[in-house]
N, CA, C and O atoms as CSV, one atom per row, in Angstrom:
chain,resi,resn,atom,element,x,y,z
A,1,UNK,N,N,10.482,-19.883,-75.344
A,1,UNK,CA,C,11.234,-18.963,-76.288
A,1,UNK,C,C,12.477,-18.505,-75.546
A,1,UNK,O,O,12.511,-18.247,-74.343
A,2,UNK,N,N,13.324,-18.446,-76.251
A,2,UNK,CA,C,14.802,-18.296,-75.779
A,2,UNK,C,C,14.801,-16.714,-76.046
A,2,UNK,O,O,14.415,-16.117,-77.051
A,3,UNK,N,N,15.393,-16.164,-74.752
A,3,UNK,CA,C,15.583,-14.743,-74.630
A,3,UNK,C,C,16.914,-14.356,-73.856
A,3,UNK,O,O,17.281,-15.043,-72.902
A,4,UNK,N,N,17.550,-13.371,-74.230
A,4,UNK,CA,C,18.743,-12.967,-73.487
A,4,UNK,C,C,18.671,-11.428,-73.443
A,4,UNK,O,O,18.504,-10.682,-74.408
A,5,UNK,N,N,18.842,-11.060,-72.041
A,5,UNK,CA,C,18.725,-9.547,-71.833
A,5,UNK,C,C,19.876,-9.143,-71.021
A,5,UNK,O,O,20.092,-9.621,-69.908
A,6,UNK,N,N,20.677,-8.184,-71.633
A,6,UNK,CA,C,21.943,-7.579,-71.184
A,6,UNK,C,C,21.512,-6.388,-70.238
A,6,UNK,O,O,20.537,-5.659,-70.423
A,7,UNK,N,N,22.398,-6.320,-69.209
A,7,UNK,CA,C,22.373,-4.969,-68.427
A,7,UNK,C,C,23.656,-4.879,-67.759
A,7,UNK,O,O,24.544,-5.729,-67.813
A,8,UNK,N,N,23.687,-3.605,-67.024
A,8,UNK,CA,C,24.978,-3.281,-66.446
A,8,UNK,C,C,25.823,-2.245,-67.196
A,8,UNK,O,O,26.730,-1.676,-66.589
A,9,UNK,N,N,25.595,-1.994,-68.375
A,9,UNK,CA,C,26.438,-1.058,-69.077
A,9,UNK,C,C,26.359,0.362,-68.541
A,9,UNK,O,O,25.401,0.686,-67.839
A,10,UNK,N,N,27.260,1.163,-68.823
A,10,UNK,CA,C,27.196,2.530,-68.527
A,10,UNK,C,C,28.513,3.257,-68.808
A,10,UNK,O,O,29.293,2.827,-69.658
A,11,UNK,N,N,28.759,4.373,-68.083
A,11,UNK,CA,C,29.851,5.177,-68.371
A,11,UNK,C,C,30.809,4.819,-67.114
A,11,UNK,O,O,30.347,4.795,-65.973
A,12,UNK,N,N,32.137,4.551,-67.383
A,12,UNK,CA,C,33.161,4.236,-66.512
A,12,UNK,C,C,34.429,4.809,-66.837
A,12,UNK,O,O,34.693,4.952,-68.031
A,13,UNK,N,N,35.222,5.146,-66.009
A,13,UNK,CA,C,36.456,5.869,-66.278
A,13,UNK,C,C,37.650,4.848,-66.588
A,13,UNK,O,O,37.685,3.713,-66.113
A,14,UNK,N,N,38.534,5.331,-67.361
A,14,UNK,CA,C,39.646,4.348,-67.639
A,14,UNK,C,C,40.355,3.730,-66.326
A,14,UNK,O,O,40.595,4.426,-65.340
A,15,UNK,N,N,40.627,2.537,-66.398
A,15,UNK,CA,C,41.106,1.862,-65.224
A,15,UNK,C,C,40.004,1.266,-64.245
A,15,UNK,O,O,40.302,0.461,-63.363
A,16,UNK,N,N,38.900,1.653,-64.430
A,16,UNK,CA,C,37.768,1.194,-63.650
A,16,UNK,C,C,37.153,-0.018,-64.024
A,16,UNK,O,O,37.617,-0.697,-64.941
A,17,UNK,N,N,36.119,-0.357,-63.375
A,17,UNK,CA,C,35.478,-1.824,-63.390
A,17,UNK,C,C,33.932,-1.713,-63.827
A,17,UNK,O,O,33.294,-0.668,-63.700
A,18,UNK,N,N,33.471,-2.743,-64.284
A,18,UNK,CA,C,32.062,-2.808,-64.674
A,18,UNK,C,C,31.740,-4.264,-64.802
A,18,UNK,O,O,32.491,-5.087,-65.326
A,19,UNK,N,N,30.518,-4.530,-64.261
A,19,UNK,CA,C,30.065,-6.036,-64.525
A,19,UNK,C,C,28.708,-6.019,-65.234
A,19,UNK,O,O,27.679,-5.547,-64.753
A,20,UNK,N,N,28.837,-6.620,-66.495
A,20,UNK,CA,C,27.675,-6.792,-67.269
A,20,UNK,C,C,26.986,-8.197,-66.982
A,20,UNK,O,O,27.651,-9.208,-66.754
A,21,UNK,N,N,25.528,-8.173,-67.014
A,21,UNK,CA,C,24.829,-9.292,-66.783
A,21,UNK,C,C,24.113,-9.794,-68.004
A,21,UNK,O,O,23.765,-8.968,-68.848
A,22,UNK,N,N,23.878,-10.989,-68.168
A,22,UNK,CA,C,23.080,-11.520,-69.276
A,22,UNK,C,C,22.158,-12.377,-68.699
A,22,UNK,O,O,22.513,-13.484,-68.294
A,23,UNK,N,N,20.907,-11.953,-68.608
A,23,UNK,CA,C,19.845,-12.809,-68.020
A,23,UNK,C,C,19.263,-13.638,-69.212
A,23,UNK,O,O,18.998,-13.136,-70.304
A,24,UNK,N,N,19.098,-14.888,-68.914
A,24,UNK,CA,C,18.477,-15.789,-70.014
A,24,UNK,C,C,17.225,-16.535,-69.653
A,24,UNK,O,O,17.007,-16.886,-68.493
A,25,UNK,N,N,16.409,-16.774,-70.638
A,25,UNK,CA,C,15.141,-17.564,-70.320
A,25,UNK,C,C,14.888,-18.435,-71.579
A,25,UNK,O,O,15.368,-18.226,-72.693
A,26,UNK,N,N,14.087,-19.411,-71.235
A,26,UNK,CA,C,13.755,-20.328,-72.481
A,26,UNK,C,C,14.780,-21.555,-72.523
A,26,UNK,O,O,14.632,-22.421,-73.385
A,27,UNK,N,N,15.654,-21.618,-71.739
A,27,UNK,CA,C,16.721,-22.658,-71.637
A,27,UNK,C,C,17.469,-22.652,-70.318
A,27,UNK,O,O,17.319,-21.769,-69.474
A,28,UNK,N,N,18.195,-23.576,-70.204
A,28,UNK,CA,C,19.098,-23.696,-68.783
A,28,UNK,C,C,20.519,-23.544,-69.307
A,28,UNK,O,O,20.826,-23.948,-70.429
A,29,UNK,N,N,21.377,-22.961,-68.489
A,29,UNK,CA,C,22.738,-22.415,-68.924
A,29,UNK,C,C,23.546,-23.794,-68.962
A,29,UNK,O,O,24.520,-23.795,-69.715
A,30,UNK,N,N,23.319,-24.789,-68.361
A,30,UNK,CA,C,23.982,-26.032,-68.524
A,30,UNK,C,C,23.778,-26.778,-70.044
A,30,UNK,O,O,24.573,-27.634,-70.433
A,31,UNK,N,N,22.868,-26.436,-70.668
A,31,UNK,CA,C,22.464,-26.921,-72.057
A,31,UNK,C,C,23.014,-26.038,-73.246
A,31,UNK,O,O,23.017,-26.511,-74.383
A,32,UNK,N,N,23.414,-24.942,-73.035
A,32,UNK,CA,C,23.854,-23.876,-74.008
A,32,UNK,C,C,25.234,-23.375,-73.749
A,32,UNK,O,O,25.765,-23.450,-72.641
A,33,UNK,N,N,25.831,-22.831,-74.869
A,33,UNK,CA,C,27.135,-22.095,-74.393
A,33,UNK,C,C,26.725,-20.682,-74.729
A,33,UNK,O,O,25.932,-20.411,-75.631
A,34,UNK,N,N,27.328,-19.778,-73.929
A,34,UNK,CA,C,27.170,-18.306,-73.912
A,34,UNK,C,C,28.381,-17.582,-74.260
A,34,UNK,O,O,29.469,-17.849,-73.750
A,35,UNK,N,N,28.195,-16.616,-75.174
A,35,UNK,CA,C,29.354,-15.869,-75.561
A,35,UNK,C,C,29.096,-14.387,-75.241
A,35,UNK,O,O,27.929,-14.022,-75.097
A,36,UNK,N,N,30.043,-13.564,-75.128
A,36,UNK,CA,C,29.896,-12.109,-74.985
A,36,UNK,C,C,30.663,-11.522,-76.291
A,36,UNK,O,O,31.773,-11.920,-76.643
A,37,UNK,N,N,30.064,-10.721,-76.824
A,37,UNK,CA,C,30.639,-9.950,-77.927
A,37,UNK,C,C,30.452,-8.519,-77.734
A,37,UNK,O,O,29.833,-8.075,-76.767
A,38,UNK,N,N,31.053,-7.682,-78.769
A,38,UNK,CA,C,30.970,-6.293,-78.572
A,38,UNK,C,C,31.154,-5.669,-80.120
A,38,UNK,O,O,31.821,-6.199,-81.008
A,39,UNK,N,N,30.510,-4.594,-80.213
A,39,UNK,CA,C,30.720,-3.865,-81.568
A,39,UNK,C,C,30.799,-2.287,-81.362
A,39,UNK,O,O,29.895,-1.622,-80.856
A,40,UNK,N,N,31.894,-1.832,-81.782
A,40,UNK,CA,C,32.257,-0.466,-81.731
A,40,UNK,C,C,31.790,0.243,-82.997
A,40,UNK,O,O,31.802,-0.426,-84.030
A,41,UNK,N,N,31.355,1.593,-83.056
A,41,UNK,CA,C,30.959,2.330,-84.120
A,41,UNK,C,C,32.067,2.247,-85.194
A,41,UNK,O,O,33.233,2.588,-84.992
A,42,UNK,N,N,31.612,1.789,-86.286
A,42,UNK,CA,C,32.451,1.607,-87.473
A,42,UNK,C,C,33.431,0.413,-87.592
A,42,UNK,O,O,34.284,0.315,-88.474
A,43,UNK,N,N,33.211,-0.476,-86.607
A,43,UNK,CA,C,33.963,-1.664,-86.505
A,43,UNK,C,C,33.120,-2.874,-86.612
A,43,UNK,O,O,31.904,-2.822,-86.430
A,44,UNK,N,N,33.784,-4.022,-86.921
A,44,UNK,CA,C,33.064,-5.256,-87.017
A,44,UNK,C,C,32.845,-5.778,-85.535
A,44,UNK,O,O,33.551,-5.503,-84.565
A,45,UNK,N,N,31.733,-6.580,-85.561
A,45,UNK,CA,C,31.530,-7.301,-84.120
A,45,UNK,C,C,32.816,-8.247,-83.688
A,45,UNK,O,O,33.491,-8.894,-84.490
A,46,UNK,N,N,32.970,-8.208,-82.597
A,46,UNK,CA,C,34.211,-8.979,-81.923
A,46,UNK,C,C,33.757,-9.823,-80.891
A,46,UNK,O,O,32.991,-9.380,-80.036
A,47,UNK,N,N,34.174,-11.080,-80.875
A,47,UNK,CA,C,33.904,-12.051,-79.901
A,47,UNK,C,C,34.920,-11.873,-78.754
A,47,UNK,O,O,36.116,-11.702,-78.988
A,48,UNK,N,N,34.410,-11.919,-77.505
A,48,UNK,CA,C,35.304,-11.614,-76.476
A,48,UNK,C,C,35.686,-12.706,-75.602
A,48,UNK,O,O,36.840,-12.913,-75.226
A,49,UNK,N,N,34.538,-13.485,-75.256
A,49,UNK,CA,C,34.695,-14.571,-74.375
A,49,UNK,C,C,33.515,-15.574,-74.400
A,49,UNK,O,O,32.448,-15.198,-74.885
A,50,UNK,N,N,33.633,-16.743,-73.940
A,50,UNK,CA,C,32.478,-17.680,-73.976
A,50,UNK,C,C,32.643,-18.761,-72.691
A,50,UNK,O,O,33.653,-18.950,-72.013
A,51,UNK,N,N,31.680,-19.233,-72.606
A,51,UNK,CA,C,31.573,-20.180,-71.436
A,51,UNK,C,C,30.618,-21.405,-71.714
A,51,UNK,O,O,29.486,-21.207,-72.155
A,52,UNK,N,N,31.043,-22.544,-71.476
A,52,UNK,CA,C,30.302,-23.748,-71.380
A,52,UNK,C,C,30.193,-24.337,-70.133
A,52,UNK,O,O,30.942,-25.241,-69.765
A,53,UNK,N,N,29.144,-23.793,-69.347
A,53,UNK,CA,C,29.239,-24.166,-67.840
A,53,UNK,C,C,29.122,-25.550,-67.479
A,53,UNK,O,O,29.656,-25.868,-66.416
A,54,UNK,N,N,28.495,-26.497,-68.186
A,54,UNK,CA,C,28.449,-27.843,-68.034
A,54,UNK,C,C,29.809,-28.552,-68.002
A,54,UNK,O,O,30.112,-29.504,-67.283
A,55,UNK,N,N,30.569,-27.928,-68.898
A,55,UNK,CA,C,31.883,-28.495,-68.900
A,55,UNK,C,C,33.034,-27.630,-68.249
A,55,UNK,O,O,34.233,-27.902,-68.302
A,56,UNK,N,N,32.499,-26.612,-67.667
A,56,UNK,CA,C,33.553,-25.703,-66.924
A,56,UNK,C,C,34.544,-25.187,-68.065
A,56,UNK,O,O,35.741,-25.095,-67.794
A,57,UNK,N,N,34.132,-24.889,-69.175
A,57,UNK,CA,C,34.990,-24.505,-70.233
A,57,UNK,C,C,34.902,-22.818,-70.496
A,57,UNK,O,O,33.810,-22.259,-70.592
A,58,UNK,N,N,36.001,-22.195,-70.583
A,58,UNK,CA,C,35.848,-20.829,-70.919
A,58,UNK,C,C,36.926,-20.395,-71.918
A,58,UNK,O,O,37.890,-21.157,-71.991
A,59,UNK,N,N,36.938,-19.366,-72.660
A,59,UNK,CA,C,37.772,-18.812,-73.469
A,59,UNK,C,C,37.812,-17.339,-73.636
A,59,UNK,O,O,36.758,-16.742,-73.414
A,60,UNK,N,N,38.883,-16.635,-73.999
A,60,UNK,CA,C,38.888,-15.389,-74.099
A,60,UNK,C,C,39.782,-14.911,-75.240
A,60,UNK,O,O,40.741,-15.615,-75.560
A,61,UNK,N,N,39.553,-13.841,-75.836
A,61,UNK,CA,C,40.542,-13.287,-76.875
A,61,UNK,C,C,41.657,-12.666,-76.121
A,61,UNK,O,O,41.529,-12.395,-74.928
A,62,UNK,N,N,42.803,-12.422,-76.817
A,62,UNK,CA,C,44.034,-11.913,-76.131
A,62,UNK,C,C,43.828,-10.515,-75.542
A,62,UNK,O,O,44.386,-10.190,-74.495
A,63,UNK,N,N,43.069,-9.739,-76.181
A,63,UNK,CA,C,43.031,-8.396,-75.863
A,63,UNK,C,C,42.307,-8.124,-74.510
A,63,UNK,O,O,42.452,-7.061,-73.907
A,64,UNK,N,N,41.489,-9.181,-74.051
A,64,UNK,CA,C,40.740,-8.992,-72.739
A,64,UNK,C,C,41.244,-9.973,-71.696
A,64,UNK,O,O,40.930,-9.825,-70.515
A,65,UNK,N,N,42.035,-10.994,-72.112
A,65,UNK,CA,C,42.427,-12.018,-71.296
A,65,UNK,C,C,43.354,-11.285,-69.929
A,65,UNK,O,O,44.309,-10.530,-70.114
A,66,UNK,N,N,42.925,-11.624,-68.793
A,66,UNK,CA,C,43.444,-11.133,-67.735
A,66,UNK,C,C,42.752,-9.877,-67.143
A,66,UNK,O,O,42.956,-9.529,-65.980
A,67,UNK,N,N,41.985,-9.257,-67.926
A,67,UNK,CA,C,41.190,-8.125,-67.624
A,67,UNK,C,C,39.674,-8.430,-67.391
A,67,UNK,O,O,39.093,-7.886,-66.452
A,68,UNK,N,N,39.044,-9.266,-68.203
A,68,UNK,CA,C,37.681,-9.677,-68.258
A,68,UNK,C,C,37.561,-11.103,-67.727
A,68,UNK,O,O,38.424,-11.952,-67.952
A,69,UNK,N,N,36.493,-11.327,-67.037
A,69,UNK,CA,C,36.148,-12.662,-66.550
A,69,UNK,C,C,34.759,-13.123,-66.786
A,69,UNK,O,O,33.828,-12.423,-66.387
A,70,UNK,N,N,34.549,-14.204,-67.382
A,70,UNK,CA,C,33.151,-14.693,-67.550
A,70,UNK,C,C,32.849,-15.609,-66.606
A,70,UNK,O,O,33.653,-16.454,-66.211
A,71,UNK,N,N,31.533,-15.472,-66.146
A,71,UNK,CA,C,31.083,-16.515,-65.031
A,71,UNK,C,C,29.493,-16.821,-65.256
A,71,UNK,O,O,28.783,-16.160,-66.014
A,72,UNK,N,N,29.101,-17.806,-64.561
A,72,UNK,CA,C,27.475,-18.044,-64.504
A,72,UNK,C,C,27.093,-18.247,-63.206
A,72,UNK,O,O,27.807,-18.800,-62.370
A,73,UNK,N,N,25.812,-17.752,-62.972
A,73,UNK,CA,C,25.017,-18.188,-61.827
A,73,UNK,C,C,23.842,-18.961,-62.262
A,73,UNK,O,O,22.753,-18.418,-62.445
A,74,UNK,N,N,24.085,-20.471,-62.463
A,74,UNK,CA,C,23.086,-21.209,-63.090
A,74,UNK,C,C,21.651,-21.028,-62.284
A,74,UNK,O,O,20.604,-21.069,-62.930
A,75,UNK,N,N,21.638,-20.835,-60.914
A,75,UNK,CA,C,20.506,-20.724,-60.200
A,75,UNK,C,C,19.691,-19.573,-60.626
A,75,UNK,O,O,18.464,-19.634,-60.709
A,76,UNK,N,N,20.455,-18.417,-60.922
A,76,UNK,CA,C,19.706,-17.192,-61.412
A,76,UNK,C,C,19.631,-17.231,-63.065
A,76,UNK,O,O,19.068,-16.306,-63.650
A,77,UNK,N,N,20.142,-18.194,-63.706
A,77,UNK,CA,C,19.997,-18.176,-65.201
A,77,UNK,C,C,20.848,-16.969,-65.785
A,77,UNK,O,O,20.479,-16.477,-66.851
A,78,UNK,N,N,21.839,-16.527,-65.212
A,78,UNK,CA,C,22.470,-15.305,-65.575
A,78,UNK,C,C,24.036,-15.596,-65.852
A,78,UNK,O,O,24.696,-16.326,-65.112
A,79,UNK,N,N,24.498,-15.031,-66.851
A,79,UNK,CA,C,25.946,-14.980,-67.130
A,79,UNK,C,C,26.519,-13.624,-66.965
A,79,UNK,O,O,25.935,-12.667,-67.474
A,80,UNK,N,N,27.581,-13.469,-66.315
A,80,UNK,CA,C,28.221,-12.288,-66.001
A,80,UNK,C,C,29.547,-12.033,-66.878
A,80,UNK,O,O,30.169,-12.989,-67.340
A,81,UNK,N,N,29.907,-10.855,-67.062
A,81,UNK,CA,C,31.256,-10.508,-67.728
A,81,UNK,C,C,31.644,-9.311,-66.873
A,81,UNK,O,O,31.182,-8.175,-66.979
A,82,UNK,N,N,32.663,-9.782,-65.916
A,82,UNK,CA,C,33.461,-8.746,-65.057
A,82,UNK,C,C,34.568,-8.187,-65.865
A,82,UNK,O,O,35.433,-8.871,-66.413
A,83,UNK,N,N,34.469,-6.711,-65.908
A,83,UNK,CA,C,35.398,-5.970,-66.922
A,83,UNK,C,C,36.203,-5.179,-65.820
A,83,UNK,O,O,35.658,-4.384,-65.054
A,84,UNK,N,N,37.472,-5.452,-65.811
A,84,UNK,CA,C,38.469,-4.586,-64.907
A,84,UNK,C,C,39.410,-4.027,-65.889
A,84,UNK,O,O,39.602,-4.451,-67.029
A,85,UNK,N,N,40.045,-2.903,-65.245
A,85,UNK,CA,C,41.077,-2.172,-65.964
A,85,UNK,C,C,40.607,-1.751,-67.429
A,85,UNK,O,O,41.316,-1.970,-68.412
A,86,UNK,N,N,39.479,-1.189,-67.499
A,86,UNK,CA,C,38.884,-0.940,-68.752
A,86,UNK,C,C,39.725,0.176,-69.470
A,86,UNK,O,O,40.460,0.958,-68.867
A,87,UNK,N,N,39.554,0.159,-70.668
A,87,UNK,CA,C,40.329,1.172,-71.585
A,87,UNK,C,C,39.343,1.919,-72.506
A,87,UNK,O,O,38.245,1.453,-72.806
A,88,UNK,N,N,39.763,2.996,-72.892
A,88,UNK,CA,C,38.796,3.691,-73.936
A,88,UNK,C,C,38.543,2.800,-75.027
A,88,UNK,O,O,37.402,2.790,-75.490
A,89,UNK,N,N,39.467,2.008,-75.542
A,89,UNK,CA,C,38.966,1.067,-76.611
A,89,UNK,C,C,38.055,-0.064,-76.297
A,89,UNK,O,O,37.662,-0.847,-77.162
A,90,UNK,N,N,37.748,-0.132,-75.118
A,90,UNK,CA,C,36.648,-1.135,-74.765
A,90,UNK,C,C,35.239,-0.523,-75.024
A,90,UNK,O,O,34.227,-1.212,-74.896
A,91,UNK,N,N,35.197,0.759,-75.382
A,91,UNK,CA,C,33.821,1.402,-75.582
A,91,UNK,C,C,33.214,0.821,-76.689
A,91,UNK,O,O,33.771,0.896,-77.784
A,92,UNK,N,N,32.027,0.186,-76.538
A,92,UNK,CA,C,31.344,-0.517,-77.599
A,92,UNK,C,C,29.804,-0.880,-76.890
A,92,UNK,O,O,29.459,-0.659,-75.729
A,93,UNK,N,N,29.078,-1.455,-77.902
A,93,UNK,CA,C,27.827,-2.027,-77.529
A,93,UNK,C,C,28.036,-3.490,-77.256
A,93,UNK,O,O,28.448,-4.134,-78.221
A,94,UNK,N,N,27.856,-4.072,-76.259
A,94,UNK,CA,C,28.126,-5.361,-75.753
A,94,UNK,C,C,26.861,-6.300,-75.668
A,94,UNK,O,O,25.870,-6.102,-74.965
A,95,UNK,N,N,27.078,-7.334,-76.498
A,95,UNK,CA,C,26.061,-8.293,-76.439
A,95,UNK,C,C,26.476,-9.709,-75.840
A,95,UNK,O,O,27.628,-10.138,-75.773
A,96,UNK,N,N,25.291,-10.364,-75.408
A,96,UNK,CA,C,25.437,-11.789,-75.182
A,96,UNK,C,C,24.699,-12.593,-76.155
A,96,UNK,O,O,23.668,-12.170,-76.677
A,97,UNK,N,N,25.258,-13.879,-76.443
A,97,UNK,CA,C,24.531,-14.695,-77.228
A,97,UNK,C,C,24.635,-16.142,-76.785
A,97,UNK,O,O,25.420,-16.504,-75.909
A,98,UNK,N,N,23.845,-16.915,-77.401
A,98,UNK,CA,C,23.704,-18.296,-76.899
A,98,UNK,C,C,23.785,-19.257,-78.045
A,98,UNK,O,O,23.188,-19.007,-79.091
A,99,UNK,N,N,24.457,-20.284,-77.904
A,99,UNK,CA,C,24.789,-21.448,-78.760
A,99,UNK,C,C,24.071,-22.717,-78.264
A,99,UNK,O,O,24.115,-22.984,-77.063
A,100,UNK,N,N,23.407,-23.518,-79.134
A,100,UNK,CA,C,22.907,-24.704,-78.607
A,100,UNK,C,C,23.772,-25.889,-78.420
A,100,UNK,O,O,23.448,-26.897,-77.793
A,101,UNK,N,N,24.946,-25.676,-79.042
A,101,UNK,CA,C,25.960,-26.760,-78.885
A,101,UNK,C,C,26.702,-26.489,-77.622
A,101,UNK,O,O,26.930,-25.336,-77.259
A,102,UNK,N,N,27.095,-27.573,-76.925
A,102,UNK,CA,C,27.899,-27.477,-75.658
A,102,UNK,C,C,29.003,-28.546,-75.895
A,102,UNK,O,O,28.884,-29.539,-76.613
A,103,UNK,N,N,30.151,-28.164,-75.140
A,103,UNK,CA,C,31.389,-29.076,-75.335
A,103,UNK,C,C,32.388,-28.783,-74.348
A,103,UNK,O,O,32.124,-28.058,-73.389
A,104,UNK,N,N,33.513,-29.296,-74.520
A,104,UNK,CA,C,34.618,-29.106,-73.594
A,104,UNK,C,C,35.437,-27.904,-74.116
A,104,UNK,O,O,36.482,-27.629,-73.527
A,105,UNK,N,N,35.045,-27.173,-75.167
A,105,UNK,CA,C,35.466,-25.950,-75.585
A,105,UNK,C,C,34.478,-25.147,-76.076
A,105,UNK,O,O,33.396,-25.642,-76.392
A,106,UNK,N,N,34.728,-23.785,-76.204
A,106,UNK,CA,C,33.650,-22.957,-76.705
A,106,UNK,C,C,34.206,-21.956,-77.763
A,106,UNK,O,O,35.404,-21.694,-77.865
A,107,UNK,N,N,33.286,-21.456,-78.492
A,107,UNK,CA,C,33.644,-20.599,-79.510
A,107,UNK,C,C,33.451,-19.056,-79.320
A,107,UNK,O,O,32.480,-18.639,-78.689
A,108,UNK,N,N,34.368,-18.218,-79.862
A,108,UNK,CA,C,34.044,-16.807,-79.821
A,108,UNK,C,C,33.645,-16.318,-81.159
A,108,UNK,O,O,33.656,-15.099,-81.329
A,109,UNK,N,N,33.295,-17.090,-82.129
A,109,UNK,CA,C,32.886,-16.786,-83.334
A,109,UNK,C,C,31.454,-16.544,-83.424
A,109,UNK,O,O,30.733,-17.489,-83.106
A,110,UNK,N,N,30.918,-15.486,-83.786
A,110,UNK,CA,C,29.611,-15.027,-83.956
A,110,UNK,C,C,28.698,-15.965,-84.714
A,110,UNK,O,O,27.535,-16.199,-84.385
A,111,UNK,N,N,29.333,-16.489,-85.773
A,111,UNK,CA,C,28.407,-17.337,-86.557
A,111,UNK,C,C,28.095,-18.692,-86.031
A,111,UNK,O,O,27.361,-19.472,-86.639
A,112,UNK,N,N,28.671,-18.966,-84.875
A,112,UNK,CA,C,28.297,-20.268,-84.256
A,112,UNK,C,C,27.061,-19.933,-83.315
A,112,UNK,O,O,26.488,-20.911,-82.836
A,113,UNK,N,N,26.650,-18.855,-83.040
A,113,UNK,CA,C,25.604,-18.609,-82.157
A,113,UNK,C,C,24.364,-18.385,-82.753
A,113,UNK,O,O,24.346,-17.791,-83.831
A,114,UNK,N,N,23.196,-18.803,-82.173
A,114,UNK,CA,C,21.895,-18.923,-82.606
A,114,UNK,C,C,20.903,-17.802,-82.116
A,114,UNK,O,O,19.976,-17.392,-82.815
A,115,UNK,N,N,21.171,-17.366,-80.909
A,115,UNK,CA,C,20.264,-16.308,-80.394
A,115,UNK,C,C,21.078,-15.175,-79.782
A,115,UNK,O,O,22.176,-15.454,-79.302
A,116,UNK,N,N,20.608,-13.847,-79.755
A,116,UNK,CA,C,21.326,-12.863,-79.453
A,116,UNK,C,C,20.389,-11.927,-78.559
A,116,UNK,O,O,19.166,-11.945,-78.697
A,117,UNK,N,N,21.060,-11.080,-77.602
A,117,UNK,CA,C,20.428,-10.104,-76.935
A,117,UNK,C,C,20.520,-8.727,-77.714
A,117,UNK,O,O,21.181,-8.630,-78.748
A,118,UNK,N,N,19.821,-7.671,-77.161
A,118,UNK,CA,C,19.814,-6.411,-77.670
A,118,UNK,C,C,21.048,-5.513,-77.474
A,118,UNK,O,O,21.295,-4.574,-78.231
A,119,UNK,N,N,21.851,-5.868,-76.362
A,119,UNK,CA,C,22.959,-5.148,-76.207
A,119,UNK,C,C,22.934,-4.230,-75.003
A,119,UNK,O,O,21.870,-3.905,-74.478
A,120,UNK,N,N,24.176,-3.793,-74.548
A,120,UNK,CA,C,24.134,-2.794,-73.427
A,120,UNK,C,C,25.462,-1.895,-73.739
A,120,UNK,O,O,26.540,-2.421,-74.019
A,121,UNK,N,N,25.301,-0.716,-73.673
A,121,UNK,CA,C,26.354,0.195,-74.088
A,121,UNK,C,C,27.371,0.290,-73.039
A,121,UNK,O,O,27.013,0.468,-71.875
A,122,UNK,N,N,28.576,0.190,-73.343
A,122,UNK,CA,C,29.651,0.535,-72.247
A,122,UNK,C,C,30.599,1.638,-72.990
A,122,UNK,O,O,31.063,1.509,-74.123
A,123,UNK,N,N,30.773,2.657,-72.188
A,123,UNK,CA,C,31.474,3.839,-72.691
A,123,UNK,C,C,32.632,4.189,-71.604
A,123,UNK,O,O,32.341,4.667,-70.508
A,124,UNK,N,N,33.709,3.967,-71.922
A,124,UNK,CA,C,34.982,4.349,-71.128
A,124,UNK,C,C,35.609,5.541,-71.527
A,124,UNK,O,O,36.195,5.661,-72.603
A,125,UNK,N,N,35.481,6.564,-70.549
A,125,UNK,CA,C,35.937,7.857,-70.784
A,125,UNK,C,C,36.196,8.551,-69.443
A,125,UNK,O,O,35.598,8.130,-68.453
A,126,UNK,N,N,36.960,9.483,-69.349
A,126,UNK,CA,C,37.337,10.358,-68.228
A,126,UNK,C,C,36.610,11.557,-68.365
A,126,UNK,O,O,36.751,12.461,-67.541
């Protein structure tokens, strides 16, 4: 049974850092692509980053490029999203998702993903 469980969210001040974790079970990270998404109140879900660990492929949307870093620890079956220099507009519910397809590139489109976690809340405020 495929499961994804996010953790690490919380309250952080603008300019601060936070690391989100996505613990997966029911599959190995080298056989799936993992994406991070977020949804703020009143806004559509937004794809942020993705990783296909077998091919060492990553991608980011422009608004988080240079601030967020996606990585995996395959031994722990965990994917991380390191968030640095956070801004109030980063406030949202953050999700990780898994896509059965793997390749030399990955997608940040939610419709490509098959399995989703429940989310972890990130609030950026002073």
